[in-house]
C-alpha positions as CSV (number, residue, x, y, z in Angstrom):
1,X,10.7,34.7,43.4
2,X,10.3,35.0,39.6
3,X,8.0,32.5,37.8
4,X,9.9,29.8,36.0
5,X,9.5,30.1,32.2
6,X,8.7,26.8,30.4
7,X,8.7,26.3,26.7
8,X,5.3,25.9,25.0
9,X,5.6,23.2,22.4
10,X,3.7,24.2,19.2
11,X,2.2,22.4,16.2
12,X,4.8,24.2,14.1
13,X,7.7,22.6,16.0
14,X,10.0,20.3,14.0
15,X,11.9,18.4,16.7
16,X,11.9,15.2,14.6
17,X,13.3,16.9,11.6
18,X,15.8,19.1,13.6
19,X,17.1,16.6,16.1
20,X,16.3,13.0,15.0
21,X,16.9,13.3,11.3
22,X,20.5,14.8,11.6
23,X,21.5,11.6,13.6
24,X,20.1,9.4,10.8
25,X,21.6,11.5,8.0
26,X,25.0,11.5,9.6
27,X,24.9,7.7,10.2
28,X,23.7,7.1,6.6
29,X,26.3,9.5,5.1
30,X,29.2,8.1,7.1
31,X,30.3,5.1,5.1
32,X,26.8,5.0,3.7
33,X,27.0,1.7,1.8
34,X,28.1,-0.1,5.0
35,X,25.3,1.5,7.1
36,X,22.7,0.9,4.4
37,X,23.7,-2.7,4.0
38,X,23.8,-3.3,7.7
39,X,20.2,-2.1,8.0
40,X,19.2,-4.2,5.0
41,X,20.8,-7.3,6.5
42,X,18.8,-6.7,9.7
43,X,15.6,-6.5,7.6
44,X,16.5,-9.6,5.7
45,X,17.0,-11.5,8.9
46,X,13.5,-10.4,10.1
47,X,12.0,-11.6,6.7
48,X,13.9,-14.9,7.0
49,X,12.9,-15.6,10.6
50,X,9.2,-14.8,9.8
51,X,9.0,-16.1,6.2
52,X,6.3,-18.6,6.9
53,X,4.0,-16.0,8.5
54,X,4.9,-13.2,6.1
55,X,4.2,-15.3,3.0
56,X,1.1,-16.9,4.4
57,X,-1.9,-16.6,2.1
58,X,-4.0,-14.9,4.9
59,X,-3.3,-12.7,8.0
60,X,-3.5,-15.5,10.5
61,X,-0.5,-14.9,12.7
62,X,0.5,-11.8,14.7
63,X,3.9,-11.5,13.2
64,X,5.4,-9.9,16.3
65,X,8.1,-7.3,16.0
66,X,10.2,-7.8,19.1
67,X,12.8,-5.8,21.1
68,X,15.5,-7.9,19.4
69,X,14.6,-6.3,16.0
70,X,14.7,-2.8,17.5
71,X,18.1,-3.6,19.1
72,X,19.4,-5.0,15.8
73,X,18.3,-1.9,13.9
74,X,20.0,0.6,16.2
75,X,23.1,-1.5,16.2
76,X,23.0,-1.4,12.3
77,X,22.5,2.4,12.1
78,X,25.3,3.0,14.6
79,X,23.8,5.2,17.4
80,X,22.0,4.3,20.6
81,X,18.2,4.1,21.1
82,X,18.7,6.3,24.2
83,X,19.7,9.2,22.1
84,X,16.2,9.1,20.6
85,X,14.6,8.5,24.0
86,X,16.2,11.7,25.2
87,X,14.6,13.6,22.3
88,X,11.0,12.3,22.1
89,X,9.8,13.9,25.4
90,X,10.3,17.3,23.7
91,X,7.5,16.5,21.2
92,X,4.4,18.7,21.7
93,X,2.1,15.7,22.0
94,X,4.3,13.7,24.4
95,X,1.9,13.9,27.4
96,X,-1.2,13.7,25.3
97,X,-3.2,10.6,24.2
98,X,-1.5,9.8,20.9
99,X,-0.9,6.8,18.7
100,X,2.1,4.9,20.1
101,X,3.9,4.8,16.7
102,X,4.1,8.6,17.1
103,X,6.0,8.3,20.3
104,X,8.1,5.2,19.6
105,X,11.8,5.6,19.1
106,X,12.1,2.9,16.4
107,X,9.0,4.2,14.4
108,X,10.2,7.8,14.4
109,X,13.9,6.9,13.6
110,X,13.0,4.5,10.8
111,X,10.6,7.0,9.3
112,X,13.6,9.4,9.1
113,X,15.5,6.6,7.3
114,X,12.7,6.5,4.8
115,X,13.1,10.3,4.5
116,X,16.8,9.8,3.8
117,X,15.9,7.3,1.1
118,X,13.3,9.6,-0.4
119,X,15.8,12.4,-0.6
120,X,18.5,10.2,-2.2
121,X,16.2,8.4,-4.7
122,X,16.9,4.8,-3.6
123,X,16.2,2.1,-6.2
124,X,12.6,0.7,-6.1
125,X,13.5,-2.8,-5.0
126,X,15.4,-1.8,-1.9
127,X,12.8,0.9,-1.2
128,X,10.0,-1.6,-1.2
129,X,11.9,-3.9,1.2
130,X,12.5,-1.0,3.7
131,X,8.9,0.2,3.4
132,X,7.3,-3.2,3.9
133,X,9.6,-3.9,6.9
134,X,8.5,-0.6,8.4
135,X,4.8,-1.5,8.0
136,X,5.4,-4.8,9.8
137,X,7.2,-3.1,12.7
138,X,5.5,-3.4,16.1
139,X,3.4,-0.2,16.3
140,X,1.8,-0.9,12.9
141,X,0.9,-4.4,11.7
142,X,1.1,-6.4,15.0
143,X,-0.7,-3.6,16.8
144,X,-3.5,-3.5,14.2
145,X,-3.7,-7.3,14.2
146,X,-4.2,-7.4,17.9
147,X,-6.9,-4.7,17.6
148,X,-9.0,-6.9,15.3
149,X,-8.1,-10.3,16.7
150,X,-7.7,-9.4,20.3
151,X,-8.4,-12.6,22.1
152,X,-7.2,-15.2,19.7
153,X,-5.6,-15.5,16.2
154,X,-8.0,-16.5,13.4
155,X,-8.9,-20.1,12.8
156,X,-7.2,-21.2,9.6
157,X,-10.2,-23.2,8.3
158,X,-12.5,-20.1,8.7
159,X,-9.9,-17.9,7.1
160,X,-9.6,-20.4,4.2
161,X,-13.3,-19.9,3.5
162,X,-13.0,-16.1,3.7
163,X,-10.1,-16.0,1.2
164,X,-11.7,-18.5,-1.2
165,X,-15.3,-17.5,-1.2
166,X,-15.8,-14.0,0.4
167,X,-12.9,-11.9,-1.1
168,X,-12.8,-10.9,-4.7
169,X,-9.9,-9.8,-7.0
170,X,-9.9,-6.2,-5.8
171,X,-8.4,-7.2,-2.5
172,X,-4.6,-7.0,-2.4
173,X,-4.4,-10.3,-0.4
174,X,-6.1,-12.0,-3.3
175,X,-4.1,-10.2,-6.0
176,X,-0.7,-10.9,-4.4
177,X,-1.4,-14.2,-2.8
178,X,0.3,-13.5,0.5
179,X,0.4,-11.1,3.5
180,X,3.8,-9.7,2.5
181,X,2.7,-8.8,-1.0
182,X,-0.5,-7.1,0.3
183,X,1.3,-5.0,2.9
184,X,4.0,-4.1,0.3
185,X,1.4,-2.7,-2.0
186,X,-0.3,-0.8,0.8
187,X,3.0,0.7,2.1
188,X,4.2,1.6,-1.4
189,X,1.0,3.4,-2.1
190,X,1.3,5.3,1.2
191,X,4.9,6.3,0.4
192,X,4.1,7.4,-3.1
193,X,1.3,9.7,-1.7
194,X,3.6,11.4,0.9
195,X,7.2,11.0,-0.3
196,X,7.6,14.6,-1.4
197,X,6.3,15.9,1.9
198,X,8.4,13.5,3.8
199,X,11.5,14.7,2.0
200,X,10.6,18.4,2.6
201,X,10.6,20.7,5.6
202,X,8.1,18.5,7.6
203,X,6.8,19.6,11.0
204,X,6.1,17.2,13.9
205,X,2.4,17.6,13.4
206,X,2.7,16.5,9.7
207,X,4.9,13.5,10.8
208,X,2.2,12.3,13.1
209,X,-0.3,12.7,10.2
210,X,1.9,10.5,8.0
211,X,2.2,7.9,10.7
212,X,-1.6,7.9,11.3
213,X,-2.1,7.4,7.5
214,X,0.1,4.3,7.4
215,X,-1.5,2.9,10.6
216,X,-5.0,3.6,9.3
217,X,-4.3,1.8,6.0
218,X,-3.0,-1.3,7.8
219,X,-5.9,-1.1,10.3
220,X,-8.4,-0.9,7.4
221,X,-6.8,-3.7,5.5
222,X,-7.2,-6.0,8.5
223,X,-10.6,-4.6,9.4
224,X,-12.0,-5.5,6.0
225,X,-10.8,-9.1,6.3
226,X,-11.8,-9.4,10.0
227,X,-15.4,-8.4,9.5
228,X,-15.8,-11.1,6.9
229,X,-14.0,-13.5,9.1
230,X,-16.3,-12.9,12.1
231,X,-19.3,-13.2,9.7
232,X,-18.1,-16.6,8.4
233,X,-17.2,-17.8,11.9
234,X,-20.6,-16.9,13.3
235,X,-22.4,-18.7,10.4
236,X,-20.0,-21.6,10.8
237,X,-18.7,-21.3,7.2
238,X,-15.4,-22.9,6.9
239,X,-13.1,-25.3,5.0
240,X,-12.5,-28.2,7.3
241,X,-9.4,-30.3,6.6
242,X,-10.9,-33.1,8.8
243,X,-14.1,-33.4,6.8
244,X,-14.8,-35.0,3.4
245,X,-18.1,-33.3,2.7
246,X,-17.7,-31.8,-0.8
247,X,-21.4,-30.6,-1.1
248,X,-21.9,-27.1,-2.5
249,X,-24.3,-26.3,0.3
250,X,-21.8,-26.7,3.1
251,X,-18.6,-25.7,1.3
252,X,-16.5,-28.0,3.5
253,X,-13.8,-29.6,1.6
254,X,-10.7,-31.6,2.6
255,X,-8.4,-28.9,1.3
256,X,-8.2,-26.0,-1.1
257,X,-5.8,-24.7,-3.7
258,X,-4.2,-22.0,-1.7
259,X,-3.5,-24.3,1.2
260,X,-2.2,-27.1,-1.1
261,X,0.0,-24.7,-3.0
262,X,1.4,-23.3,0.2
263,X,2.2,-26.8,1.6
264,X,3.8,-28.0,-1.6
265,X,5.9,-24.7,-1.9
266,X,7.2,-25.1,1.7
267,X,8.1,-28.7,1.2
268,X,10.1,-27.8,-1.9
269,X,11.7,-24.8,-0.2
270,X,12.7,-27.0,2.8
271,X,14.4,-29.5,0.4
272,X,16.2,-26.8,-1.7
273,X,17.4,-24.8,1.3
274,X,18.6,-27.7,3.3
275,X,20.6,-29.5,0.7
276,X,23.4,-28.6,-1.6
277,X,22.8,-27.7,-5.2
278,X,22.8,-31.1,-7.0
279,X,25.4,-31.1,-9.9
280,X,24.0,-34.4,-11.2
281,X,20.6,-32.8,-11.5
282,X,22.2,-29.7,-13.2
283,X,23.6,-32.1,-15.8
284,X,20.2,-33.7,-16.2
285,X,18.4,-30.4,-16.9
286,X,21.1,-28.8,-19.1
287,X,20.3,-28.8,-22.8
288,X,22.4,-27.8,-25.8
289,X,24.9,-25.0,-25.0
290,X,24.1,-25.0,-21.2
291,X,27.0,-25.3,-18.8
292,X,25.7,-27.4,-15.8
293,X,28.4,-25.8,-13.5
294,X,27.0,-22.4,-14.5
295,X,23.5,-23.5,-13.6
296,X,24.9,-24.8,-10.2
297,X,26.7,-21.5,-9.6
298,X,23.5,-19.5,-10.3
299,X,21.4,-21.6,-7.9
300,X,24.1,-21.4,-5.2
301,X,23.9,-17.6,-5.5
302,X,20.1,-17.8,-5.2
303,X,20.4,-20.0,-2.1
304,X,22.9,-17.6,-0.4
305,X,20.6,-14.6,0.0
306,X,17.3,-14.1,1.7
307,X,16.0,-11.8,-1.0
308,X,16.5,-14.4,-3.8
309,X,15.2,-17.2,-1.5
310,X,12.0,-15.3,-1.2
311,X,11.9,-14.9,-5.0
312,X,12.5,-18.7,-5.3
313,X,9.5,-19.3,-3.0
314,X,7.4,-17.0,-5.2
315,X,8.5,-18.8,-8.4
316,X,7.6,-22.2,-6.9
317,X,4.2,-21.0,-5.8
318,X,3.5,-19.5,-9.3
319,X,4.4,-22.8,-11.0
320,X,2.1,-24.8,-8.7
321,X,-0.9,-22.5,-8.9
322,X,-0.5,-22.2,-12.7
323,X,-0.5,-26.0,-13.0
324,X,-3.6,-26.3,-10.7
325,X,-5.4,-23.7,-12.7
326,X,-4.6,-25.4,-16.0
327,X,-5.3,-28.9,-14.8
328,X,-8.0,-28.6,-12.1
329,X,-8.7,-32.3,-12.2
330,X,-5.0,-33.4,-11.9
331,X,-4.4,-34.6,-8.4
332,X,-0.7,-35.6,-8.7
333,X,1.8,-32.7,-8.6
334,X,4.6,-35.2,-8.6
335,X,3.9,-36.5,-12.1
336,X,5.6,-35.7,-15.4
337,X,2.8,-33.5,-16.5
338,X,3.7,-30.9,-13.9
339,X,7.3,-30.8,-15.1
340,X,6.3,-30.6,-18.8
341,X,3.8,-27.8,-18.2
342,X,6.3,-25.9,-16.0
343,X,9.1,-25.9,-18.6
344,X,6.9,-24.9,-21.6
345,X,8.1,-21.4,-22.7
346,X,4.7,-19.7,-23.0
347,X,6.1,-16.9,-25.2
348,X,2.9,-14.9,-25.7
349,X,1.4,-15.2,-22.3
350,X,-0.6,-12.3,-20.8
351,X,-0.7,-14.0,-17.4
352,X,0.8,-11.5,-15.0
353,X,2.1,-14.2,-12.7
354,X,3.9,-16.1,-15.5
355,X,5.4,-12.8,-16.6
356,X,6.5,-12.1,-13.1
357,X,8.1,-15.6,-12.9
358,X,10.0,-15.0,-16.2
359,X,11.3,-11.7,-14.9
360,X,12.6,-13.3,-11.8
361,X,14.3,-16.1,-13.6
362,X,15.9,-13.8,-16.2
363,X,17.1,-11.6,-13.3
364,X,18.9,-14.6,-11.8
365,X,20.3,-15.6,-15.2
366,X,21.6,-12.1,-15.7
367,X,23.9,-12.4,-12.7
368,X,25.9,-14.8,-14.8
369,X,28.5,-13.2,-17.1
370,X,28.5,-16.4,-19.2
371,X,24.8,-16.2,-19.8
372,X,25.0,-12.4,-20.7
373,X,27.6,-13.2,-23.3
374,X,25.3,-15.7,-25.1
375,X,24.0,-14.3,-28.5
376,X,21.8,-17.3,-29.6
377,X,18.2,-17.1,-28.5
378,X,17.9,-21.0,-28.5
379,X,20.8,-21.3,-26.0
380,X,19.2,-18.5,-23.9
381,X,15.9,-20.5,-23.9
382,X,17.8,-23.6,-22.9
383,X,19.2,-21.8,-19.9
384,X,15.7,-20.7,-18.9
385,X,14.4,-24.2,-19.3
386,X,17.3,-25.6,-17.2
387,X,16.4,-23.2,-14.4
388,X,12.7,-24.1,-14.4
389,X,13.4,-27.8,-14.8
390,X,15.7,-27.8,-11.8
391,X,13.1,-26.1,-9.7
392,X,10.2,-28.3,-11.0
393,X,12.1,-31.5,-10.4
394,X,12.9,-30.4,-6.8
395,X,9.2,-29.7,-6.3
396,X,8.5,-33.2,-7.7
397,X,11.1,-35.0,-5.5
398,X,10.2,-33.0,-2.3
399,X,6.5,-33.9,-2.5
400,X,7.1,-37.6,-3.2
401,X,9.0,-38.0,0.1
């Protein structure tokens, strides 16, 4: 009886490129705006559902990526997960001890979506959204978080101490102020390093290398914070919200700026997202040349999309932190001083956060045809002040309640 011949899978194989990518390319090409927008909608739902954890100032929660997200993705892209399940056993490393992300149907398929975006030069904003979502998928962020905080999630009071006293400005979590921003920077740097290779004739062996690179970066990001966390925990260094000891020796204070800013931001977001845009308040904030109904329409547009809701959260946080930095002894965020400081134009600022805030608000204003038709700088400034005033007053009201 002749010996059965079996294929020897080689490092030079390109199963992922030859068999998985065509499925992705076909799905993206067929009515591509609809498929792209369906995937984007699934991503935005994930961000909306996890916004508190994603925009936390420290990596405290697991941020699980569940089967429901995988199902939603395959529904959006328009073919079944089983089609990928039938392909992956052909990979040369299938029976070997390999990183789970290299064998996972979602991880491999979404990486091919990123390949498609790389080949078709997607705009940077959407690309960042897709990249960051990928980094938070189950075989990356959650897996690395479990690796470093295996038995329990970090204690917030200890992590407060780490963020405030043990990390410096070189850390992305400090620079961006939240987990989403830090992972976005990390994922974007990874993509920029490998996008040309990803878009080329990539072998399975190189795909696994790219996957390992992203996983290693997330693992290292959490490792660097976890090591400091365990050091602080062992030495009992923490910020205790139940203590009123403000001594320099113990560093135990009732609260800290990042926690306060987060809580104020979330109160304001809850108010603004759970109530209708207030036309009376729009009239109150509208100066010369400003149509209050146009202000109302702009805010209704902001409140209708997860992407702009996240921008609103960022703007609120910037306003609060900037006020705290400029008035460190001011305890009352609900006073007139906060509103006055917030609406000041700051024309020559070099503060990157304020520049970011201005860019976001101008991007909102530019969705209005009426605003874009305005030629007078004074009226344009009045629209800007109206937008900031509306937000600042909502922060004020939300935190008085």
